[in-house]
C-alpha positions as CSV (number, residue, x, y, z in Angstrom):
1,M,134.5,209.2,82.6
2,S,135.6,212.2,84.3
3,E,137.6,212.6,87.9
4,T,135.8,213.3,90.4
5,A,137.2,215.3,93.7
6,N,137.2,212.6,95.7
7,D,139.0,210.3,93.0
8,R,141.7,213.2,92.4
9,A,142.1,213.5,96.3
10,N,142.6,209.8,96.3
11,R,145.4,209.7,93.7
12,T,149.3,209.1,94.8
13,V,152.1,211.2,93.5
14,P,153.5,208.4,91.2
15,S,150.1,209.1,89.0
16,V,151.3,212.6,89.2
17,I,155.0,212.0,88.1
18,A,153.3,210.0,85.4
19,A,151.0,212.6,84.0
20,A,153.9,215.0,84.1
21,I,155.9,213.1,81.9
22,G,153.3,212.3,79.5
23,H,153.0,215.9,78.8
24,E,156.6,215.9,78.2
25,M,156.6,213.0,75.7
26,A,153.5,214.6,74.1
27,A,155.2,217.4,73.2
28,D,158.7,216.3,72.4
29,P,159.0,213.4,71.0
30,A,162.7,213.5,72.0
31,V,161.5,212.2,75.2
32,L,162.2,208.9,76.2
33,A,161.8,206.9,79.7
34,L,163.9,204.1,79.9
35,G,165.0,201.5,83.3
36,E,164.3,198.6,85.2
37,D,160.5,197.8,84.9
38,V,159.5,201.5,83.3
39,G,157.8,200.0,80.6
40,R,155.5,197.1,81.2
41,L,155.2,197.2,84.9
42,G,155.2,201.0,85.1
43,G,157.7,201.6,87.5
44,V,157.9,199.8,90.5
45,F,156.1,202.6,92.2
46,G,153.7,202.8,89.3
47,A,155.4,206.8,88.4
48,T,155.3,205.5,84.4
49,K,152.4,203.6,84.6
50,G,150.4,203.9,81.1
51,L,153.5,205.5,79.4
52,Q,154.4,202.1,77.3
53,E,150.4,201.4,76.5
54,R,150.5,205.1,75.4
55,F,154.1,205.4,73.5
56,G,155.1,202.6,72.3
57,A,157.9,200.4,73.3
58,E,160.3,202.5,71.1
59,R,160.2,205.6,74.0
60,V,159.4,203.5,77.0
61,F,161.3,200.4,77.3
62,D,162.5,198.2,80.0
63,T,166.0,197.5,80.7
64,P,167.8,194.5,82.1
65,I,170.0,195.2,85.3
66,A,172.6,196.3,84.3
67,E,172.6,199.9,85.7
68,M,176.3,201.3,84.1
69,A,175.2,199.3,81.0
70,F,171.8,201.4,80.8
71,T,173.0,205.0,82.2
72,G,175.9,205.2,79.8
73,M,173.2,204.1,77.4
74,G,171.2,207.2,78.4
75,V,174.5,209.5,77.9
76,G,174.5,208.0,74.5
77,L,171.0,209.5,73.2
78,A,171.6,212.3,75.5
79,M,174.6,213.0,73.1
80,S,172.6,212.1,69.8
81,G,169.4,214.8,70.2
82,F,167.3,212.9,72.8
83,R,165.7,213.9,75.9
84,P,165.9,210.6,78.1
85,I,164.5,210.1,81.9
86,V,167.1,207.2,83.0
87,E,165.5,205.2,85.9
88,I,167.5,204.1,88.4
89,M,164.8,202.2,91.0
90,F,166.5,203.2,94.2
91,V,168.9,206.1,94.7
92,D,171.2,203.2,96.8
93,F,172.0,201.8,93.3
94,V,174.1,204.7,92.4
95,G,176.8,203.4,93.2
96,V,176.9,201.0,90.5
97,C,176.5,203.5,87.5
98,L,177.9,206.2,89.5
99,E,181.1,206.5,86.7
100,Q,178.2,207.2,83.8
101,V,176.9,210.0,86.2
102,F,179.4,212.1,87.6
103,N,182.4,211.1,85.0
104,A,180.5,211.7,81.6
105,A,177.0,213.6,82.3
106,A,177.8,215.8,84.3
107,K,181.9,216.6,82.9
108,I,181.6,215.9,79.4
109,P,179.5,219.4,78.4
110,L,181.9,221.6,80.1
111,M,185.0,219.2,78.2
112,S,183.3,220.1,75.1
113,G,183.4,224.0,76.3
114,G,180.0,223.9,76.3
115,R,178.9,222.3,72.4
116,Q,177.6,219.3,73.8
117,K,174.7,219.9,75.5
118,M,173.5,216.5,77.9
119,P,169.7,216.6,78.1
120,I,169.1,214.0,81.1
121,V,166.6,213.3,83.8
122,F,168.1,210.3,86.1
123,K,165.0,209.8,88.2
124,T,165.1,207.8,91.3
125,A,163.7,206.8,94.7
126,G,165.5,207.7,98.0
127,G,164.8,207.9,101.6
128,C,163.6,205.9,104.9
129,I,160.5,203.3,105.1
130,G,161.8,200.6,106.9
131,S,163.9,199.5,104.2
132,A,167.2,199.1,106.1
133,A,171.5,200.2,105.7
134,Q,171.1,199.7,101.6
135,H,167.8,201.0,100.5
136,S,167.0,204.0,102.8
137,Q,169.8,207.0,101.7
138,C,168.7,209.9,100.0
139,L,172.0,210.9,98.6
140,W,171.3,214.6,97.4
141,G,174.4,216.0,99.2
142,L,176.7,213.1,97.2
143,F,175.3,214.7,94.2
144,A,175.3,218.1,94.5
145,H,179.0,218.1,95.9
146,L,179.7,216.8,91.9
147,P,179.6,219.5,90.1
148,G,177.6,219.1,86.7
149,L,175.0,218.0,88.1
150,K,171.5,219.8,88.9
151,V,169.7,218.2,92.0
152,V,165.9,218.2,92.7
153,A,164.2,216.5,95.5
154,P,160.6,217.7,95.9
155,C,157.9,217.1,98.6
156,S,154.0,218.4,97.1
157,P,152.2,216.6,94.3
158,R,152.6,220.3,92.4
159,D,156.4,220.2,92.6
160,H,156.7,216.8,91.6
161,A,154.7,217.3,88.4
162,G,155.7,220.3,88.2
163,L,160.2,219.7,88.9
164,M,159.6,216.8,86.6
165,A,158.7,219.2,83.9
166,S,161.4,221.6,84.0
167,A,164.0,218.6,84.7
168,I,163.0,217.0,81.1
169,Q,163.5,220.4,79.7
170,S,166.6,221.0,80.6
171,D,169.4,220.9,78.9
172,D,172.0,220.2,81.5
173,P,172.0,216.8,83.8
174,V,169.5,216.4,86.4
175,V,169.3,214.0,89.5
176,F,165.4,214.1,90.4
177,I,165.0,212.1,93.6
178,E,161.6,211.3,94.9
179,H,161.1,210.4,98.5
180,K,159.7,206.7,98.9
181,A,158.0,207.8,101.6
182,L,155.9,210.8,99.3
183,L,155.6,208.0,96.7
184,L,153.6,206.0,99.0
185,R,151.0,208.6,100.0
186,K,147.5,210.0,98.5
187,L,147.5,213.5,97.4
188,K,144.4,214.1,100.1
189,D,147.4,213.6,102.4
190,F,149.8,216.5,101.9
191,R,150.0,219.4,104.0
192,H,150.2,221.9,101.2
193,N,150.1,222.0,97.5
194,P,148.1,218.8,96.8
195,D,146.4,219.6,93.4
196,F,148.4,221.0,90.4
197,P,146.7,221.8,86.9
198,D,146.2,218.8,84.4
199,E,147.8,220.3,81.6
200,R,151.3,220.4,81.1
201,F,153.4,223.6,83.2
202,A,156.6,223.9,84.9
203,I,158.0,225.1,87.6
204,P,161.8,226.8,87.5
205,L,164.4,224.8,88.9
206,G,166.1,226.7,92.0
207,R,163.6,228.8,93.6
208,A,162.6,227.6,96.6
209,E,159.1,228.3,98.7
210,I,158.1,229.4,101.8
211,V,155.2,226.8,102.4
212,R,154.5,228.3,106.2
213,P,155.0,231.9,106.7
214,G,156.6,232.5,110.7
215,R,158.2,235.3,112.8
216,D,160.2,233.3,115.7
217,V,162.1,230.9,113.3
218,T,163.0,229.9,109.8
219,L,163.3,226.4,108.9
220,A,164.1,225.7,105.4
221,T,164.1,221.7,104.3
222,L,163.2,219.6,101.3
223,S,161.7,216.4,100.4
224,A,159.7,214.1,102.6
225,S,160.7,216.7,105.8
226,V,159.2,219.8,104.8
227,E,155.9,217.7,105.4
228,Y,157.7,216.6,108.5
229,A,158.3,220.3,109.4
230,L,155.2,221.3,108.6
231,E,153.4,219.0,111.1
232,A,156.0,220.3,113.5
233,A,155.2,223.6,113.5
234,E,151.6,222.8,114.0
235,M,152.7,221.7,117.1
236,V,154.4,223.8,119.2
237,A,152.2,227.1,117.1
238,A,150.5,226.3,120.1
239,E,153.1,227.2,122.5
240,G,153.7,230.6,120.8
241,I,156.5,229.4,118.5
242,D,155.9,230.4,115.1
243,A,157.9,229.3,112.8
244,E,158.7,229.7,108.9
245,V,158.9,226.9,107.2
246,I,160.7,227.2,103.8
247,D,160.6,224.0,101.0
248,L,164.2,224.4,99.0
249,R,162.8,222.4,96.4
250,T,166.3,222.2,94.8
251,V,170.0,221.2,96.0
252,V,172.1,222.4,93.0
253,P,170.7,225.3,92.0
254,L,170.4,226.0,96.0
255,D,168.2,229.2,96.5
256,V,170.2,230.8,99.1
257,D,168.6,234.2,98.6
258,T,165.2,233.1,100.3
259,V,166.1,231.4,103.2
260,A,168.2,234.0,104.2
261,A,166.3,236.6,103.6
262,S,163.7,234.8,106.0
263,A,165.9,234.5,108.4
264,A,167.2,238.0,108.3
265,R,163.5,238.5,109.6
266,T,163.7,235.6,112.3
267,G,166.7,235.8,113.6
268,R,167.0,232.3,113.9
269,L,168.0,229.0,110.9
270,L,167.4,225.7,111.2
271,V,168.1,223.4,108.5
272,V,166.5,220.1,108.8
273,D,167.9,217.4,106.1
274,E,167.1,213.6,106.1
275,D,170.4,213.2,104.3
276,Y,174.2,212.6,106.5
277,L,174.6,215.2,108.7
278,S,178.9,215.9,108.1
279,F,179.9,217.3,105.0
280,G,176.5,217.7,103.6
281,L,173.5,220.3,103.0
282,S,172.6,221.3,106.1
283,A,176.3,222.7,107.0
284,E,176.6,224.2,103.0
285,L,172.9,226.2,103.6
286,A,173.4,227.6,106.9
287,M,177.3,228.5,105.9
288,R,176.0,230.0,102.8
289,V,173.5,231.8,104.9
290,L,176.1,233.3,107.2
291,E,178.6,234.6,104.3
292,K,175.9,236.5,102.5
293,L,173.9,237.8,106.1
294,G,177.2,238.4,108.0
295,P,178.4,235.9,111.1
296,S,176.2,238.2,113.8
297,A,172.9,238.5,111.6
298,L,171.2,235.7,113.3
299,R,171.0,235.2,116.8
300,Q,170.8,231.5,116.4
301,V,171.7,228.6,113.9
302,S,171.1,225.1,113.9
303,R,171.1,222.2,112.1
304,L,168.8,218.3,112.5
305,A,170.1,215.7,110.1
306,V,170.7,211.7,110.3
307,P,173.8,211.3,112.3
308,D,177.2,209.4,110.6
309,I,175.5,206.1,110.8
310,A,174.1,203.4,108.4
311,I,170.3,203.6,108.6
312,P,169.3,200.7,111.1
313,A,166.8,197.8,110.2
314,A,164.7,198.5,112.6
315,L,161.7,200.9,112.3
316,S,161.9,202.0,115.7
317,L,165.8,202.8,115.4
318,E,165.2,204.4,112.0
319,Q,162.8,206.9,113.4
320,A,165.3,207.7,116.3
321,V,167.8,208.6,113.7
322,V,165.6,210.2,111.2
323,P,164.4,213.9,112.1
324,G,160.8,213.6,112.4
325,P,158.2,215.6,113.5
326,T,158.4,214.9,117.3
327,A,162.6,215.5,116.8
328,I,162.1,218.8,114.4
329,A,159.5,220.1,117.4
330,A,161.7,219.6,120.3
331,R,164.3,221.2,118.3
332,L,162.4,224.5,117.8
333,R,161.5,224.7,121.7
334,G,165.1,224.4,122.6
335,M,166.4,227.1,119.9
336,S,163.3,229.3,121.6
337,A,163.6,228.9,125.2
338,G,167.9,229.4,124.1
339,A,166.6,232.9,123.1
């Protein structure tokens, strides 16, 4: 039976990711998927559902709860000509296998003089959904700080599919961070790019997208914060504030040119980040834009991120520290008032 428009609208993001991985596995027998519960269960969120039945347990297989061991296995597979997708269930768990990520996967290509490729995807989930301090981090700033890794954090269903394809096809190690809140959302609930081609397609890494044109302020963000930013932009539009929203899509490579061109037009830049405030993406992007345009090119530069604290267990307290639509709208109003 063919999929109806209503059926498609009610699909969730994990089914989109599973379809994208399926396209790559069908096109290239070197693509494998491994990790805790990725096989029979189809992933804790369902992002590998049906792949083991389709491609077999030799290509989609479950591992023990031993992240250091199976990430190391993934590195060895990548060095042997395979293209493994290694699922680390939550990004918070990367601490137990970080050695394999930043000392092996990230550095071996450089240490080999470029002779050894490292086509591996570390697929993981981050972000806040009321899961307390040890299960609520994003950490893309951490991975971006480590040379040798590409870092992807998509928002829209279309980007989850297209960027996953590019990540799998890359000869460099890629950390692909899905936001848990987006994994629980239906396609019909997204404000931008909810639909996508059914066939195999790819979106190049390192190209930001202007998802809402505007004239008064440039708002650059990524992952679930794109949805929050679009909601905030709608809130302040009725007050005469026209915000341009840019989805960065990737942290490495970071598309500074698109953000700088927008900020040069609007004269104001706001960077919103669900990762930690200090030493992270918000400061890095703001500084790179200022370096590109010159310190006097912008009237205002501001950033809004998670303060340097662990995410509280209480959902009400989490919402108080994570920049949501209300906090973003308030910052946009403050920037406009201070013009």
